[in-house]
N, C-alpha and C positions, 0 to 999 in steps of 0.2 A: 410654662413660665416664661418669659422674653425677660434677656437679659437686659437692664436697665443701668450698667456701671455706664461711666462716661467713659469714651474709648481715648487711649492715647494720641496726639496727633503722630503722623506717619514722619522719618523723616526726612529731610529738605534733600530732591533733585541734586545731584552732585552737576555743576555746571563747566564747560570747559571756554575759554571766551576763544575768542576767531583765532587772534593772533597763536593762540597755541593748538588751533586746528589743525596746521601746515603741520604743526614740529610733530606731532602724534600720528598725522599721514604718514609722514614720511619716516617715523619711527618703527610705523608697525609693519612697511614694504620692508626696510632693511633687514627686521625682526623675521618675516616669512622669507625672505629669499636665504637667510643662511638657515632657518630649519629646512630647505628644502635642499640646502648643500650640505648640511649634516647628516639629513637622510641619505642622501646620495651614497655618503662616503659608508655610513650603516649599510649600506646596499651592498657597495662594494667590499665592504669589509666581510661582510656572511657570504660573500661569493667566494674569497679566499680558501686556497688549501688551509689547513694545519699545519701550524709554526711543526719546524723541523723537529723542535724539543718535544713534542705532545706527541710526534709520529715517533719518536724515539721513547718514549714513554708505552706507548701502545704498543711495539712492536716484541716484546717477550725478550726482551734480549738481544735482538736483532741490531747490532753493529749500527751508529749515529747516522754514518754517513750513507747506508743502506737506504734508512727513512727518509733521511734530507732527499735523496735523489727519486723516491717516491713519490714525496712532497713535490718537488716539480714538474713527473711525471704526471701529474694533475692537473695542471693551470698554471699562468704564469708566475712569476715571484715578484713580475715589474706590476708598477700602479699606472707604466705609460698605457695608455688609449692603443697605443698600434700594436701593444703585448698580448691585449686581451683578445677574446674571441666570443661569439654567438652571443649569449642572454646578457654576459658579464660586460661587452661593450656598447649595447643596444642602450644598459643602465643605464654608463657612461658616459656615453653619447649625449643621453637624455638629461644627465644633471648638469652637462656641460652646455648644451643647448638653454636652458635655464639662467644658466650664468651669461652666458652672450648676450642674449636676449632681452634680459631686467636689468643688469648689471654695465658689461661692456660696453654695447652699441648706445643705448641713453646717455653715457660716460663718455666715453672715447670714440663713437663710431665717424664722427665730423660726416660733410660732404662730400659726396660719389662726387667725381672726376675721371678721365682720363689717366693724369696724373696722380690719380690715389683713387681704384678699383677695389670696391667688392661685390660682394654675389649675395644673393638672398639665400641659393644654396648652397651654401658655404660648407655645408656638412658632408657634400658629394667630394670636396678636393679634399683630399686626402690629404696634403700637405697641409693645407689650411687648418684641417681638425688635429693634424698633430702640432702644429704651433700654439693654436689657442689651447690645446690640451696643455701643452708642457706652462703657456702663461698661466693659465688657470691652477696648475697645484706651486704654482711659485707662487699668487696669490692666496692662497690658501695658508700658506709658508711664513710672509713674509707679514701678512694682514692679522695673524696671531700675536694675542697682547705678550709670548715669549719672545717675537722676534726685536721686542723693546719698539723705543719711539722712531726708530731710523727706519723702521723695516718697510712701509710703504713708500717712503722715499727711496729706498734699496730697490725698491719691486720698480717703482717707473723709471727710473735710469737703468736699473742693467737689465730689466725683462721685459717691461711695457715696450720703452722706446724702440729696442732692438727688435722686436717682434713687427710691430705697425711698418718699421721699416723695410722688413721684405715681405711680409702678408701683404701689403697693401704697396708695392714697387707696380711701377708701368709694365717691368718686366715679372711680375710676381704669378702666384696661384689664379689671382683671377685676369689675366692679362686676356684671355681671350674671351671673358665674358662683357656684354656690351651696358655699359653703364648707364643707357639714357632709359629712364623710364618709359618713355613709348614706345621703344621697342625692344623689352628685354630680350634676351640670349645669357644662356649657359651652355656651356661648353670648357670640360676638364682639359686640358692641354695633354697632349700624348707625352709617357717618359720611353726612354731607350730603350727599347727591348733586350732580353741580357743574352746574351752570349752564347749560344748553344755548342756544350761540350762535347766530343765524340769525335768518332770520325765517322764520316760518309758513306755509306756503303755504296 
């Protein structure tokens, strides 16, 4: 026996106007960048050693100072990329690369010239990695709602402008990299060798 009851019409499909599609795509791209950023932060937090107070509770009566020393021996207490090593450094560099490639360069990259050099292999320049990471950390702090309405302005004035001035200076970390697209060249500048301590035999 077949069902002969009338079927109710389905809901009308939701339609988005063409003018709103660009806004929707922009919002989606921003949300995806934030999700990547939050994932990187969670990875970084997951790879950090236990806090000193937690270590103190697990030490069964050991002094808290000793537990704090043990926690510091397990890994760096700093979030700065130069204090990280191994897998923690790789995870942090991957998150930084996402921010540099999908937010920083599209907005602040500007044209490359001899007076404003840039290197596509920036991640191989230690100074560039250090400066960009510090800039990214400040961006996370000053674009948070807790930073207030003037947070982004403070980030531009106190962090972005200073970083760009040093990073893209003609004598900055990319000074030895060719800016011509026809003749790409990448060279990390040599740094002064540390002085050898000790008496020669």
